[in-house]
C-alpha positions in Angstrom: -10.5 -17.9 -37.1 -8.3 -16.3 -34.8 -5.0 -17.5 -32.8 -6.8 -17.9 -29.7 -10.2 -19.6 -31.4 -7.9 -22.4 -32.9 -6.1 -23.0 -29.7 -9.0 -23.0 -27.2 -10.3 -25.8 -30.0 -7.9 -28.2 -28.5 -8.9 -27.3 -24.8 -12.5 -28.1 -23.8 -11.6 -26.7 -20.1 -13.3 -23.0 -21.0 -13.0 -20.2 -18.5 -16.1 -19.3 -16.5 -17.9 -16.2 -18.3 -19.7 -14.5 -15.5 -18.5 -12.6 -13.0 -15.3 -9.9 -12.1 -12.5 -10.1 -14.8 -10.0 -10.3 -11.7 -10.8 -10.8 -8.1 -8.4 -10.6 -5.2 -9.1 -11.7 -1.7 -7.0 -11.2 1.7 -3.9 -11.4 -0.1 -0.5 -11.0 1.8 2.9 -10.6 -0.1 6.2 -10.4 1.6 10.3 -10.9 0.3 11.4 -12.4 4.1 10.7 -10.5 6.7 9.2 -7.3 4.2 5.2 -7.5 3.9 4.3 -5.6 0.6 0.6 -6.7 1.0 -1.5 -7.4 3.6 -5.1 -8.4 3.4 -5.6 -6.8 0.0 -8.6 -7.0 -1.9 -9.5 -6.0 -5.5 -12.3 -6.7 -7.7 -11.5 -5.6 -11.6 -14.9 -6.2 -13.3 -15.2 -6.9 -16.9 -14.4 -4.5 -20.2 -13.6 -1.5 -17.4 -9.7 0.3 -18.1 -8.7 -0.2 -14.6 -5.6 2.4 -13.5 -3.0 1.0 -10.6 -1.1 3.9 -8.8 1.0 4.1 -5.4 4.2 5.2 -4.5 7.4 3.6 -4.5 7.3 0.2 -3.2 3.7 0.0 -2.3 4.2 -3.1 -4.5 2.2 -2.3 -8.0 4.2 -4.5 -9.8 4.5 -7.1 -6.8 0.6 -7.7 -7.5 0.5 -7.6 -11.6 3.3 -10.8 -11.1 1.2 -12.4 -8.4 -1.9 -12.0 -10.6 -0.6 -14.0 -13.8 1.6 -16.3 -11.0 5.2 -14.9 -11.1 5.0 -14.9 -7.7 3.2 -17.2 -4.7 1.5 -15.3 -2.5 1.7 -15.6 1.2 -1.7 -15.9 2.0 -4.9 -14.4 0.1 -6.9 -15.8 -2.9 -6.3 -14.6 -6.5 -9.6 -15.6 -9.2 -8.9 -14.7 -12.5 -12.0 -15.1 -15.4 -13.5 -17.4 -12.6 -9.9 -19.6 -12.1 -8.4 -19.7 -9.1 -4.9 -19.9 -10.1 -3.6 -21.7 -6.9 -5.4 -24.5 -7.8 -5.6 -24.4 -12.1 -4.9 -27.5 -13.6 -2.4 -27.4 -16.4 -4.9 -27.6 -19.5 -6.9 -24.2 -17.2 -3.3 -22.7 -17.1 -2.6 -22.9 -20.0 -6.3 -21.5 -20.9 -5.8 -18.7 -18.8 -2.4 -17.8 -20.4 -3.5 -17.5 -23.4 -6.7 -15.4 -22.4 -4.0 -12.4 -21.0 -1.1 -10.9 -23.0 1.3 -8.5 -20.6 3.5 -5.3 -21.9 6.4 -4.8 -19.4 8.0 -1.8 -18.6 10.5 -2.1 -21.1 8.3 -4.4 -23.5 10.9 -7.7 -22.9 10.9 -8.3 -26.6 13.8 -11.3 -27.3 16.4 -8.8 -28.7 17.6 -11.2 -31.1 15.0 -11.9 -32.6 12.9 -9.8 -35.4 9.3 -7.9 -34.5 7.9 -9.8 -36.4 9.0 -13.1 -34.9 8.5 -11.5 -31.1 4.9 -11.3 -32.2 4.8 -14.9 -33.5 6.2 -16.7 -30.4 3.2 -17.0 -28.1 0.7 -17.5 -31.6 3.7 -20.2 -32.4 4.0 -21.6 -28.8 0.0 -22.1 -28.5 -1.4 -22.9 -31.6 -1.3 -25.6 -34.4 -1.5 -22.9 -37.0 1.0 -23.2 -39.8 3.9 -21.1 -40.5 2.4 -19.0 -43.0 -0.6 -18.3 -40.9 1.1 -17.6 -37.9 3.0 -15.2 -40.3 -0.5 -13.8 -41.6 -1.3 -12.8 -37.6 2.1 -11.0 -36.7 1.6 -9.0 -39.6 -2.2 -8.4 -38.6 -1.1 -7.7 -35.2 1.9 -5.2 -35.9 -0.6 -3.0 -37.5 -3.0 -3.1 -35.2 -0.6 -1.2 -33.1 -0.1 1.2 -35.7 3.5 -0.3 -36.6 4.6 0.0 -40.5 5.2 -3.1 -42.2 8.4 -2.9 -42.6 8.8 -2.7 -39.1 8.3 -6.3 -38.6 11.9 -7.0 -39.8 13.6 -4.4 -37.3 15.2 -6.0 -34.5 14.1 -4.0 -31.0 17.5 -2.5 -30.7 16.8 -0.2 -34.4 13.5 0.7 -32.6 12.8 3.7 -31.0 11.4 4.1 -27.7 7.8 4.2 -28.9 8.1 1.6 -31.6 9.5 -1.0 -28.8 6.5 -0.2 -26.8 4.6 -0.5 -30.1 5.9 -4.1 -30.8 5.3 -5.0 -27.0 1.8 -4.4 -27.4 1.6 -6.3 -30.5 3.2 -9.1 -29.1 1.1 -8.9 -26.1 -2.2 -9.0 -27.8 -0.5 -12.1 -30.7 -3.4 -14.5 -28.6 -6.7 -12.1 -28.9 -6.8 -12.0 -25.3 -9.7 -11.0 -22.7 -7.3 -8.9 -20.7 -4.3 -6.8 -20.7 -2.0 -5.9 -18.3 0.2 -3.0 -18.8 3.3 -2.1 -16.8 4.0 1.4 -17.0 3.1 1.8 -20.6 3.5 5.3 -21.5 6.8 5.4 -19.2 9.9 7.0 -21.0 7.5 8.5 -24.0 7.6 12.4 -24.8 3.7 14.0 -23.8 2.9 13.2 -28.0 4.1 10.0 -27.8 2.2 8.9 -24.7 -1.2 10.7 -25.5 -1.0 9.0 -28.8 -0.4 5.9 -27.0 -3.5 6.2 -24.6 -5.8 7.1 -27.4 -4.7 3.3 -28.8 -5.0 1.6 -25.5 -8.6 3.3 -25.3 -9.6 2.6 -28.5 -8.5 -1.4 -27.9 -10.2 -1.6 -25.4 -13.1 -0.5 -26.9 -12.7 -2.1 -30.5 -11.0 -5.6 -28.7 -13.1 -5.6 -25.9 -10.8 -5.8 -23.9 -10.2 -5.6 -19.6 -7.1 -3.0 -19.5 -5.5 -3.7 -16.1 -2.7 -1.1 -15.8 0.1 0.6 -13.5 0.9 3.7 -14.2 2.5 7.3 -12.4 1.1 9.1 -15.6 -1.4 11.2 -14.6 -2.4 12.7 -17.9 -3.2 8.6 -18.6 -5.4 8.0 -15.7 -7.9 11.2 -16.1 -7.7 9.8 -20.0 -8.7 6.8 -20.4 -9.2 4.7 -16.7 -12.8 4.0 -15.9 -11.0 3.6 -12.4 -7.8 4.2 -10.4 -7.1 1.5 -7.5 -4.8 3.6 -4.8 -2.2 1.1 -3.1 -1.3 2.5 0.0 -0.5 1.2 3.9 -0.3 -2.5 2.0 -3.5 -3.1 0.5 -6.1 -1.1 -1.7 -7.2 1.8 0.3 -9.7 3.0 -2.9 -11.0 2.1 -6.2 -13.1 4.6 -7.9 -13.4 7.5 -10.5 -10.6 9.7 -10.5 -13.3 12.5 -10.3 -13.9 11.0 -7.2 -10.8 10.0 -5.8 -10.0 14.4 -5.7 -12.3 14.3 -2.6 -11.5 11.0 -0.7 -9.6 12.0 2.7 -6.4 9.7 2.6 -3.3 11.7 2.5 -1.5 10.3 -0.3 -4.3 10.1 -2.6 -4.7 13.8 -1.6 -1.2 14.4 -2.3 -1.4 12.5 -5.5 -4.0 14.4 -6.8 -4.6 17.4 -6.0 -0.9 18.2 -5.9 0.6 20.5 -8.6 0.8 17.7 -11.4 -2.5 16.6 -10.7 -4.1 19.5 -10.5 -2.9 20.5 -13.7 -4.0 17.1 -15.1 -7.6 17.9 -14.3 -7.5 21.5 -15.3 -6.4 20.1 -18.9 -9.0 17.5 -18.9 -11.5 19.9 -17.9 -10.7 22.4 -20.6 -10.3 20.2 -23.9 -14.1 19.0 -22.4 
């Protein structure tokens, strides 16, 4: 029995199984007088890898934080797995938290805990499994992301940047989520490490039937593993489409981003490899 299955036995208020994984309608986000989003709409399909891009200050992380309930919107509606997050009961909110995993940009690991203890933390919080079962599940998640067993005994300060990313991913997957949120997952990694992490995300998405919401500036990642890309500009989503379609878009920011020198290089690399 998985961690999530065991936890769900204690909760008969299940999330809806049909419809989009995430639906955002008419979102308004602001900080004081600064309006970040205005009338933003976005739909994330179940099972897809959605990349989210936008310039600095376009509100990519604000959007992620709003979807997972860390920020309250000033207006609009956010639905996750069929549940209205603004009006979810405590029981349904608990079910939601078990249904998603989040990898923040810096990993957000507890510095005073080992990798294994970090991965075990959400399992311990959300289930009634024994210590032995929790340790076994944590070890499985550590192996799932490609870390060696001995990494479980290390503290975050003893890990390389790439290992910290994988440890954070193992914790995000601890509860066998349906949704995986990634904030700049390849930031700070060398090209080889970034390519390996991309491949890991793609394989996990397929094997675990994950829906992935991924903020990234990495053009190679966008070309390599996303099904669609949502572009934030002008305070809302100006386009959502596969990269090949965005290359033909008329919006000036999209053209500069995907048809600039780095975008053309990423596109040529993928064409050559194909």
